[in-house]
C-alpha positions as semicolon CSV with decimal commas, in nm:
position;residue;x (nm);y (nm);z (nm)
1;M;-0,011;-0,015;-0,006
2;K;0,148;0,341;-0,072
3;L;0,125;0,564;0,164
4;I;0,130;0,870;-0,099
5;G;-0,008;0,850;-0,457
6;K;-0,098;1,049;-0,725
7;K;-0,470;1,101;-0,592
8;Q;-0,315;1,177;-0,250
9;L;-0,103;1,441;-0,421
10;I;-0,387;1,607;-0,600
11;W;-0,595;1,619;-0,287
12;F;-0,316;1,794;-0,130
13;A;-0,276;2,037;-0,402
14;L;-0,657;2,114;-0,371
15;M;-0,630;2,137;0,022
16;A;-0,345;2,418;-0,060
17;A;-0,568;2,579;-0,307
18;L;-0,862;2,584;-0,065
19;L;-0,654;2,725;0,257
20;G;-0,505;2,945;0,014
21;F;-0,826;3,072;-0,084
22;T;-0,925;3,127;0,294
23;A;-0,592;3,301;0,395
24;Y;-0,659;3,551;0,103
25;T;-1,007;3,606;0,243
26;I;-0,842;3,658;0,640
27;L;-0,583;3,881;0,467
28;G;-0,806;4,103;0,304
29;Q;-0,952;4,210;0,645
30;Q;-0,657;4,191;0,872
31;S;-0,275;4,218;0,798
32;P;-0,031;3,947;0,899
33;G;0,085;4,202;1,168
34;E;-0,227;4,235;1,309
35;L;-0,336;3,835;1,309
36;A;0,009;3,768;1,501
37;R;-0,028;4,008;1,769
38;A;-0,399;3,882;1,804
39;I;-0,252;3,520;1,835
40;A;0,008;3,653;2,062
41;R;-0,260;3,755;2,330
42;A;-0,360;3,390;2,350
43;D;-0,286;3,225;2,712
44;V;-0,033;2,959;2,590
45;R;-0,114;2,756;2,915
46;I;-0,445;2,690;2,814
47;L;-0,382;2,650;2,434
48;A;-0,145;2,332;2,548
49;L;-0,442;2,195;2,733
50;A;-0,605;2,085;2,390
51;L;-0,298;1,884;2,290
52;P;-0,380;1,611;2,561
53;V;-0,767;1,677;2,453
54;M;-0,687;1,565;2,089
55;G;-0,473;1,299;2,214
56;L;-0,767;1,157;2,420
57;F;-0,979;1,227;2,082
58;I;-0,767;0,968;1,891
59;A;-0,742;0,730;2,225
60;C;-1,160;0,711;2,228
61;E;-1,171;0,561;1,887
62;A;-0,881;0,309;1,964
63;G;-1,074;0,242;2,250
64;A;-1,380;0,147;2,047
65;T;-1,173;-0,026;1,800
66;R;-1,000;-0,250;2,054
67;L;-1,355;-0,330;2,226
68;V;-1,498;-0,431;1,916
69;L;-1,193;-0,658;1,787
70;G;-1,169;-0,814;2,112
71;A;-1,559;-0,905;2,079
72;L;-1,483;-1,070;1,748
73;G;-1,189;-1,269;1,888
74;C;-0,920;-1,064;1,733
75;A;-0,802;-0,888;2,049
76;Q;-0,524;-0,626;1,979
77;P;-0,307;-0,416;2,247
78;F;-0,424;-0,093;2,254
79;R;-0,095;0,047;2,123
80;R;-0,175;-0,117;1,799
81;C;-0,520;0,022;1,791
82;Y;-0,422;0,379;1,869
83;F;-0,192;0,326;1,560
84;Y;-0,495;0,238;1,354
85;S;-0,688;0,540;1,477
86;C;-0,414;0,775;1,387
87;T;-0,382;0,610;1,053
88;G;-0,767;0,662;1,010
89;F;-0,739;1,022;1,107
90;F;-0,459;1,095;0,864
91;F;-0,640;0,913;0,540
92;S;-0,954;1,082;0,626
93;N;-0,820;1,401;0,599
94;I;-0,615;1,366;0,303
95;T;-0,910;1,189;0,106
96;P;-1,221;1,369;-0,015
97;S;-1,528;1,271;0,230
98;A;-1,308;1,092;0,443
99;T;-1,306;0,809;0,234
100;G;-0,951;0,675;0,268
101;G;-0,962;0,639;0,653
102;Q;-1,175;0,334;0,710
103;P;-0,970;0,115;0,402
104;A;-0,647;0,221;0,539
105;Q;-0,722;0,073;0,905
106;V;-0,873;-0,250;0,765
107;Y;-0,524;-0,268;0,572
108;Y;-0,332;-0,191;0,892
109;M;-0,513;-0,451;1,083
110;N;-0,469;-0,697;0,826
111;R;-0,127;-0,667;0,843
112;D;-0,141;-0,735;1,206
113;G;-0,337;-1,051;1,159
114;V;-0,668;-0,969;1,170
115;P;-0,891;-1,094;0,914
116;V;-1,028;-0,841;0,635
117;V;-1,395;-0,940;0,743
118;S;-1,313;-0,860;1,094
119;G;-1,167;-0,552;1,042
120;T;-1,453;-0,430;0,796
121;I;-1,696;-0,532;1,099
122;D;-1,491;-0,335;1,353
123;M;-1,526;-0,033;1,099
124;L;-1,888;-0,047;1,039
125;L;-1,985;-0,071;1,426
126;V;-1,755;0,230;1,502
127;S;-1,888;0,409;1,215
128;I;-2,255;0,341;1,336
129;G;-2,133;0,461;1,671
130;Y;-1,982;0,744;1,527
131;H;-2,286;0,853;1,348
132;T;-2,519;0,813;1,620
133;A;-2,301;1,024;1,879
134;V;-2,287;1,287;1,575
135;V;-2,687;1,272;1,528
136;G;-2,729;1,323;1,906
137;Y;-2,498;1,593;1,980
138;A;-2,679;1,785;1,667
139;L;-3,019;1,753;1,766
140;A;-2,939;1,845;2,128
141;A;-2,760;2,168;2,014
142;L;-3,078;2,263;1,786
143;Y;-3,325;2,165;2,104
144;F;-3,137;2,298;2,374
145;G;-2,950;2,626;2,153
146;R;-3,227;2,698;1,890
147;S;-3,071;3,055;1,926
148;L;-2,750;2,910;1,739
149;L;-2,935;2,886;1,438
150;E;-2,938;3,247;1,395
151;Q;-2,586;3,293;1,420
152;L;-2,552;3,051;1,143
153;G;-2,656;3,274;0,874
154;G;-2,880;3,134;0,572
155;Q;-2,580;2,995;0,362
156;V;-2,423;2,794;0,674
157;G;-2,777;2,711;0,777
158;L;-2,854;2,554;0,423
159;L;-2,519;2,292;0,467
160;L;-2,614;2,224;0,820
161;G;-2,970;2,108;0,678
162;V;-2,816;1,909;0,417
163;G;-2,554;1,811;0,640
164;L;-2,762;1,683;0,901
165;S;-3,003;1,507;0,679
166;I;-2,692;1,291;0,534
167;F;-2,574;1,172;0,902
168;V;-2,967;1,063;0,981
169;L;-3,051;0,921;0,665
170;L;-2,705;0,725;0,641
171;N;-2,733;0,664;1,042
172;V;-3,116;0,501;0,993
173;A;-2,995;0,328;0,718
174;M;-2,748;0,159;0,866
175;I;-2,921;0,057;1,185
176;L;-3,204;-0,056;0,916
177;L;-2,939;-0,276;0,772
178;L;-2,788;-0,388;1,105
179;F;-3,137;-0,505;1,289
180;L;-3,388;-0,488;0,988
181;P;-3,170;-0,669;0,719
182;G;-3,528;-0,818;0,561
183;P;-3,668;-0,441;0,484
184;A;-3,332;-0,324;0,416
185;R;-3,293;-0,551;0,126
186;R;-3,637;-0,488;-0,033
187;L;-3,569;-0,079;-0,007
188;G;-3,243;-0,163;-0,136
189;L;-3,338;-0,377;-0,430
190;W;-3,603;-0,135;-0,528
191;G;-3,339;0,162;-0,499
192;I;-3,118;0,002;-0,716
193;G;-3,392;-0,075;-0,968
194;L;-3,497;0,272;-0,992
195;A;-3,103;0,356;-1,049
196;C;-3,096;0,111;-1,324
197;R;-3,414;0,296;-1,525
198;V;-3,276;0,617;-1,455
199;V;-2,904;0,565;-1,544
200;H;-2,918;0,256;-1,812
201;R;-2,571;0,220;-1,791
202;L;-2,544;0,064;-1,460
203;D;-2,499;-0,292;-1,442
204;R;-2,786;-0,434;-1,203
205;T;-2,631;-0,796;-1,139
206;Q;-2,349;-0,580;-1,012
207;L;-2,496;-0,361;-0,805
208;E;-2,713;-0,634;-0,656
209;A;-2,392;-0,858;-0,553
210;K;-2,270;-0,562;-0,369
211;L;-2,567;-0,521;-0,198
212;E;-2,583;-0,872;-0,077
213;E;-2,205;-0,849;0,034
214;Q;-2,322;-0,552;0,232
215;L;-2,591;-0,748;0,427
216;E;-2,363;-1,012;0,470
217;Q;-2,158;-0,825;0,706
218;Y;-2,398;-0,620;0,876
219;R;-2,563;-0,963;0,956
220;Q;-2,229;-1,056;1,105
221;G;-2,208;-0,762;1,299
222;A;-2,585;-0,800;1,422
223;A;-2,474;-1,143;1,519
224;V;-2,145;-0,941;1,728
225;I;-2,417;-0,753;1,885
226;A;-2,649;-1,015;1,945
227;R;-2,358;-1,196;2,162
228;N;-2,221;-0,890;2,340
229;P;-2,490;-0,644;2,324
230;L;-2,313;-0,394;2,560
231;V;-2,032;-0,354;2,250
232;L;-2,231;-0,101;2,063
233;V;-2,351;0,072;2,383
234;G;-1,958;0,111;2,445
235;V;-1,898;0,221;2,116
236;V;-2,166;0,486;2,149
237;G;-2,069;0,624;2,445
238;L;-1,647;0,645;2,335
239;S;-1,774;0,771;1,984
240;A;-1,948;1,063;2,189
241;A;-1,643;1,109;2,429
242;Q;-1,447;1,111;2,119
243;L;-1,688;1,418;1,930
244;G;-1,686;1,591;2,285
245;C;-1,279;1,613;2,260
246;S;-1,290;1,791;1,951
247;Y;-1,610;2,020;2,030
248;L;-1,418;2,145;2,361
249;V;-1,124;2,273;2,140
250;P;-1,302;2,620;2,052
251;Y;-1,402;2,671;2,379
252;L;-1,069;2,620;2,525
253;V;-0,946;2,891;2,255
254;Y;-1,210;3,123;2,360
255;R;-1,110;3,126;2,720
256;A;-0,739;3,150;2,616
257;F;-0,824;3,483;2,488
258;G;-0,952;3,573;2,813
259;L;-1,310;3,590;2,677
260;T;-1,645;3,533;2,912
261;G;-1,994;3,553;2,915
262;M;-2,075;3,235;2,684
263;S;-2,100;2,867;2,850
264;L;-1,914;2,596;2,744
265;V;-2,249;2,429;2,599
266;Q;-2,333;2,748;2,366
267;V;-1,956;2,751;2,205
268;A;-1,949;2,359;2,190
269;G;-2,305;2,331;2,025
270;L;-2,205;2,577;1,803
271;Q;-1,873;2,376;1,683
272;V;-2,126;2,091;1,662
273;L;-2,368;2,253;1,444
274;C;-2,047;2,384;1,211
275;T;-1,892;2,009;1,214
276;V;-2,185;1,861;1,072
277;A;-2,251;2,148;0,828
278;V;-1,899;2,059;0,654
279;G;-1,906;1,690;0,751
280;Y;-1,990;1,553;0,420
281;L;-1,880;1,812;0,184
282;P;-1,639;1,603;-0,105
283;L;-1,306;1,773;0,022
284;P;-1,015;1,625;0,193
285;G;-1,039;1,723;0,565
286;S;-1,302;2,029;0,486
287;A;-1,019;2,207;0,401
288;G;-1,165;2,563;0,314
289;A;-1,483;2,480;0,375
290;A;-1,437;2,434;0,752
291;E;-1,258;2,765;0,784
292;Q;-1,507;2,991;0,619
293;V;-1,783;2,843;0,828
294;F;-1,577;2,893;1,111
295;L;-1,560;3,276;1,022
296;R;-1,903;3,346;0,926
297;S;-2,045;3,145;1,272
298;F;-1,824;3,239;1,543
299;L;-1,821;3,595;1,433
300;V;-2,050;3,669;1,719
301;V;-1,861;3,439;1,984
302;F;-1,516;3,607;1,902
303;G;-1,573;3,930;1,742
304;S;-1,456;4,053;1,440
305;T;-1,102;4,102;1,558
306;L;-1,054;3,794;1,720
307;V;-1,282;3,539;1,518
308;A;-1,002;3,500;1,222
309;P;-0,677;3,424;1,503
310;A;-0,977;3,187;1,668
311;M;-1,039;2,972;1,376
312;I;-0,636;2,956;1,263
313;L;-0,569;2,844;1,636
314;T;-0,883;2,592;1,672
315;R;-0,813;2,433;1,312
316;T;-0,410;2,385;1,402
317;V;-0,491;2,282;1,699
318;S;-0,799;2,008;1,606
319;C;-0,695;1,937;1,286
320;Y;-0,363;2,001;1,116
321;L;-0,148;1,944;1,434
322;V;-0,285;1,618;1,457
323;L;-0,288;1,552;1,107
324;V;0,103;1,627;1,143
325;A;0,145;1,383;1,445
326;T;-0,087;1,093;1,280
327;G;0,102;1,124;0,963
328;V;0,452;1,077;1,162
329;V;0,282;0,781;1,324
330;T;0,146;0,625;1,038
331;L;0,505;0,669;0,826
332;A;0,655;0,509;1,135
333;G;0,416;0,240;1,192
334;H;0,429;0,149;0,808
335;W;0,823;0,144;0,823
336;R;0,815;-0,081;1,124
337;R;0,554;-0,345;0,969
338;N;0,761;-0,326;0,644
339;H;1,099;-0,396;0,838
340;R;0,941;-0,674;1,047
341;E;0,824;-0,853;0,707
342;I;1,151;-0,827;0,582
343;Q;1,348;-0,962;0,880
344;K;1,094;-1,275;0,880
345;G;1,159;-1,355;0,499
346;S;0,815;-1,255;0,373
347;K;0,672;-0,927;0,243
348;T;0,324;-1,091;0,163
349;V;0,079;-0,994;0,429
350;G;0,022;-1,292;0,666
351;R;0,216;-1,539;0,521
352;N;0,379;-1,766;0,812
353;R;0,242;-1,581;1,058
354;K;0,014;-1,704;1,342
355;T;-0,311;-1,528;1,326
356;P;-0,440;-1,370;1,661
357;C;-0,781;-1,418;1,598
358;N;-1,058;-1,645;1,576
359;P;-1,224;-1,728;1,305
360;I;-1,484;-1,499;1,243
361;Q;-1,746;-1,768;1,158
362;G;-1,685;-1,886;1,518
363;V;-1,771;-1,559;1,647
364;V;-2,075;-1,483;1,458
365;S;-2,224;-1,792;1,359
């Protein structure tokens, strides 16, 4: 597996272009000197708290992965699960709509002896937990902070509506596939039939085969939950804790500037809505869009002078520093696995290695 290919380089270039446009927008309002002086006002001691918070962000997903793999009979040490989470964060933020994260995680799990089907089920359950937590936070933010919608503005509000609809629909679809496979199959076949009538070049047989493959993965995931019902509860709880860490960062920046008057719930709730608004845009790491939405939405929180410096600090801590750190961890882990396989005289994944997992059939049958 190549860590950086042509597609990744293209998305890096796109990220750079979007960030360049954002920088151009900011510099049209404030000079570099003004930005630097504003950023220098922030209390470094409070900002430093955001670093372990983001470390915990990665650790929560690692805990969810460890929980699911243990239930599948493929228990891995926490350090490996932390590596998988770092890999997922890194590839999710350099690929559009975070499409590269989960395949990369499954790939490295397999290199460590976890069967692909077990890794896929793990990603499935972690994804369900994540989406459930996102929807829960978003609905709570809308219910308890209805006034926040007025601060978002029309364009951001539209993005929020689209983003929340996608999160809800995907979550409902995953839960339906997990617990009601019969109706899900009928609905899926109806959707495939409709799509094939609209787009004649689609291969109906191939799409139906993919549907059956997905249904089988969900069936196995449902069997894991049936045997260990607390697994999904634990995964949802860890996902909620993970998201809570990321939502906390803007409030730490808010306090680092010595600002008061808004509560943690208000600032974090606004971040929840902003995250949902850009969560499914087909951009690597939501680069550009996340910054623009922050500038619009948090204007009332930080004011016109501090909103741009606050955005720079928030995105740097919660995304770009973590991206660099997880990239280093991913590269180191990739090199270590290559070196280990060379030492064992085999570059073929899984060859001559004792698999630490029980067969998936023994877990879900």
